[in-house]
N, C-alpha and C positions, 0 to 999 in steps of 0.2 A: 360761250359754253365753258363751264368750270370743269377743271380736271378732277375726276373721282379719286378720292383717297383710298388706297388699298391697305387693309388691316393686315399686319404682319407680326410674327413672333419676334420679340425684342432680343432673343438669345441666338437664334439660328437664322432669322431673316426670312423664313418660309412664309408664304402668303396663306391666308385662311383657307383658300381653295386647295392648297397642297397638303394639308394635314387633316387628320380625323377630327381633332378638337382643338380649339383655341380658347384658352382661359383668359378673359379680359379683366385687368385690374384697373386701378385709378389712373396710373400713368404708364403702365406697361402691360404687355401680353406675353403669355407663354404657351407653347403648343404641347401636345401630349407626349411627343418624343423627348423634348427637353425636360418636361416634368418627370418622366420615368428615369431619365439619366441622372437628374438631380437627386431623386430618391435613392438610387443605387449608390451614388457617391456618399451621401449622408449616412446610409446604413453601414457601409464599409468602414467609414471613419469612426463611428461610435462603437461598432463591434470590436475594432482593434483596441480601443481604449478600455472598454468595459470587461474584456476577457480576463484582465488581471487586476481589476479594481481601479487602477490608475495607470497612466503611462509611466514608463520606466524613468523618464526624466524627472518626474515628481516623486519617485519612489513608489513602493507598493503599500497600500493602506492595509492595516491589520489591527483590529480593535480588541483582540483577545489577549489577555494576560495568561501566563502559565496555569494559574488556578482555574481560569475559564476553560482552557483547553482540556485540562484533566476532568473538570466537571462534565464536559461534553462526552469524554470517553467513558466516564462512569455510567452514563445512560445505556451504553451498549456492551461494555466489557466488565465482567465481574472480577473483582480482586485485582491482582497484578499492580499494586500500588507503586512499587519501585519502578517498573517499566513505564507506567503511565507518566510518572513525574519526569523521568529522564527524557521521554519522547516529547513531552510538553515543553520542557526547557529548551531542548534542541531545536524544535520548530520555532519557538518564540525568538531565540537568539538568531536563527536564520533570517527572520524578517527584519530584526534590528540591523543585522549585517547588510542586508540589501538596501536599507534606508540610510546607511551610514554615509555621511557627506565627507568628502576628503578635506582634511585640515590643511590650511595654508599657513604655515609658520615660517619664521626666518630660519629657525634651526630645524632641519629635516629630521633630526634624531628624536624630536618630541612627538612626531606623528605615530599614532597607534593604529595599526591595522588589525581589525578583528578577523581571525581565521575561522573557517567553518568547522563545525564539530560534527563530523560524520559519526553515526552511531551504529553499534552492532548489538542485536538482541539474541540471547541464547535461551532456549527453552524447549521442553519436550514437545512432541507433536500433539496438536490439539489443545494447546494452552492459550492460544490467542495472538500469535505473532502477526499472522496475515490479517486477522480481524482488526487489530490495532491500526494497521496501515490503511485498510479500507475505510475504517471509521473516521480516521483523521483526514482522509482525502475529501470527505463530505464537507469538512469545515474550511478547507483551504481555498484561497482564490489565486493560487499559482498552479501552473501545470503539474500534474502528479501522475505517475505511472508505476505499475507493479510489474516487474519482470522476474523470470525464473532463471537461476544460474545453471540449472541442470542441462540446458540446451547449448551452453556456451562451450566453444572449443578454441584452441589456439589458432591464430590466423593461418590460413592455407589448408585447413583440414575440414572434413565434413562436419557441419554444424553451423552455429551462428557465431560471428565474430563479436567481440566485446562492444564494438561500436553500435551493435543493434540495440543496446540499452538506450542510447541517445536517439535512435530512430523512433523507438516507441514514445519517447518524450516529445519529439517533434510532432508526431502524429496526434498526441494529446492536445497540442495547442495549435493545430492546423498549420504546422510548419512555420510558425512565427518564431524565428531564431531568437529575437530579443526576449521573448517571454520564456522560451525554453531554457535560456541561460540563467533563469532565476527559479527554475523548477525544483522538484523533489523526486528522487528515484528510490523506490523500495526494491532491493534485490533480495528475493526470497531464495531459500535453500542454499545459502552461501557456504554451508558446510560441505556440500557435494563437490566443491572444487578444491577440497583439501588435498595436500600432497599425499600420494598413495603410499609412499614409503621412502625411507632413507637409503635403501639398498640400490646400488647402481644397476641400471637395466639398459639393454640395447634398444629399447623402444622409448619414445618420448611420452611424457605425461601430458598429453595434449588437452585433456579435459580437467586437469588438476592444477599443478604448479604453473603450467603454461598460461592458463586463464588468469591466474593471480598476477602473473607478470604483466599481462595485458591490461589488467584493471588499474595498475599502479598510477599511470599517467592520468587516467580519467578521474580517479578518486582525489588525487592531489590537486589537480587543476591545470589544464593545458588546452591548447587549441587542437581539436580533433576533427578530422575530415569524416563526415558521416554520410553514408549512402541513404538518401531519403526513402528509397523503396526496398532496402535490403540489398546487400552486396552480391548475393549469389545469382539471382535470376536476371539482374539488370546491370551487367558490368559496364555498360556504355554510359550510364547516367552520370550527371555532374554531381560532385560531392558538395555538401554543405558544411561550412566551417562553424563549429560550435565551441565556445569557450566554457569549460566546465568549472571555472574558478568559483562561480557563485551557485553551483548546483549542489544541493544537499543530498547525500547518499545515506539511506537507512538500510542496513543489512539484517537479515534474520535467518536463523538456522536451528535445527534440532540438536546437532552435534551429538548424535547418538553414541554413547560410550565414553563421553568426556568425563562422566562422573568417576570413572576408574582413574583417570589422570589426576583429578582433584584429590581423590582419596589417597593415592600414592604420595602426592605432595604433602598433604596434611599429616600423614603418618610419619613422613621424614622430619616434619617440623616439630613433632611432639615427642621425639626420642629423648630419653634422659629422665632422671629421677625428679628433677625440678619441673618437668613439663607434663608429668603423668596426670595431674589434676586438670590440665587443659583439655584432655580428650573427652571429658564428660560434657563439655560445652558445645561440642560439634553435633549438629543436627544431621544424622546420617540419612534421613528421609528427604532432605533438601540440600544436597551438596552443591547445587548450582549457585547458591548464594555466596559461596566462597570462591567463585571463579575469578581468575586473574588472566592477564594477557599471556602469562607463561603457559597456562593450560591450553590456550588456543594454539600457541606455537607447538606444544607437544602433540596436539591433535592433527596438525598438518598445515596450518596457515603460516605463510612465510612472515618473518619479522617486518618486512617492508610494508605489507598490507595491513598488519596489525597496528603499525604506527600511524597509518592513515585513517584508522577507525578509533579515535581516541576515547569515545564514550562507550563503555562496556556496561551493559545491564542484563539482567536475567529475568526470566518468567518463572514464577513458582509453580510446582506441580499442583494440579487441581485435586482437592480432597472431595469427600462426599458432599459436604455442605455447599461447596462452591458449585459442583455439578448440579445440585438440587436448585440452587438459585439461578443458574444459567437457563434452566428449563422455563422459568416463569417471569423473572424480574426484568431483564433488558427490554428495551423498546422493540427489538426484533427477536424476542424470545421464541423458541421453537413452538411452544404451546400456543402462544399468541398468534403465530402464523396459521396454525391449524384452526383456531377459533375464527379467524378472519376468512379463511377459505370456505368454511361451512356457513358462515354468516352470509356470504355472497349467494348461497343457495337457500337462504332463509331458514337455516337450521341452527338451533342453539346446541353447541357441543359442550360436553362436560367431561371432566376426568375425575375419577375417584382418587383421593390423595394417595391411596396405597399403590395406584398405578405409577405415579411419578416416582415414589420411593423404589418401586421394583425396577423401573428403567435405570435409575441411578445405580442401584446395586449391580445390575448387569454391566454397566459401563465401567464401574470400579473393578469388578471381577476380572474383566478381560482387558483392562488397561487401555481403553479405547479413546479416552479423553473426550473433549467436547464434541468432536466430530462423530464419535460413537453414539452420542445421544440421538443425533439425527438419524443415524442408520437404524437404531433400535426402534425409534418412533415410526419410521417409514415401514418397517416390517410389521408392526402392530396395526398401523392405520391403512395399509394397502387395500384390503378387502372392504373396510369401512368406507373409504373414499370412492371405491368402485360402485358400491351398492346404494349408498344413501341418496345420491342425486336422482336416482330412478324411483325412489320411494317417496310417498306423500306423507312425510312426517315433519314435525316442527322442532323436535329436540332429540338428542341422542347422548347416551352416557357410556363412556369407555370404562369397563369394569376390569378388576384385577384378573378374574377368570378368563376374560377375553385376551388380555395381554399375555398371560401364561400360555394359553392355547396357541396363539399365533406364533410366539417364539418357539414353542415346542415343535410345531409342524414345519417350521422354516429351516432352511439350511444355514441360517445366520450363525447359530451357536456352534455348528460343526466347523465352520470356517474360522470363527473367533478362537476356538480352542486349538486349531492347528498352528 
């Protein structure tokens, strides 16, 4: 009597009767348990490599040149040529810095180490600082996060510590420290942490200069202990060490009132008979183009943090033509969004050209910027969006009379004028 051969899994050794399924190959077998485990291992391995294009040992692949980055930004952001060029170059150089291979030479003095170029953008509210950051985030294959500086306070006080900036970055890459150390952080409302004043006080400036002091080591590059879940509610958690040497920081702020600082400096520079003719060349409607680090210091940023933000750029104020283009030209233009919303209800929406001009006039009148365009459009379109889905119609046209009527009956103008 011959001994019966038992078919087993070649990975775990289980018999066919001990598993739900046994897949038989030419010279080997695998059970359903081992197949599931192999799939999980393979998925985790490839997800870790693809989350940043390539593994960090090979560097991070990036096929875009500065002109390509700017061309992509042009599809979503109107104008702001100077800011888009500065941002494109800063991001491109960041990738080149990440891919820089250490040079091995006999003379160490010949080694050139590329330093990161943190950037600060200054512009009025509604000119597109945050939009630039969000748009470029779509193009990047490194972890990217946008954080707000208004919630930051000095360590030990109510609010968030500066390390929370890196917590958000860790969350963006699923707590992969190696990827986070090559990421980009956009700090919005950086002007809100300006020093409150030079006069001595018995109280600490915990949300102003104190935050700036805390940001110094992070911007420069150092190993920071980061609480993965935030430091306030989970004091018992283990800290994660993050090296910020290769993290690019982009800061943005409105710096409301800095034009006065610029004007004072320009007036001081043009004093004298030989300099009177220079005053006619100054564009008083766009003083931000003359901004220098000295103006940031006068506004309340400490010199140490200004030195760690070497690239200074500005966003031009939006004129009437720019606001008109913002309504219709970008890929995610406001009017295009309304057209798509109504198209989903099988309704063709149209706007009279006079309506768009009227919306722009109101935004310019009340100095609301690009954000004001959306507020005005929502006020005009509220009742239309409420009634049209219930009506059996195939097209609708927004007229100038309707726009004037909706704005006249709303509280929007009264709040805008206050």
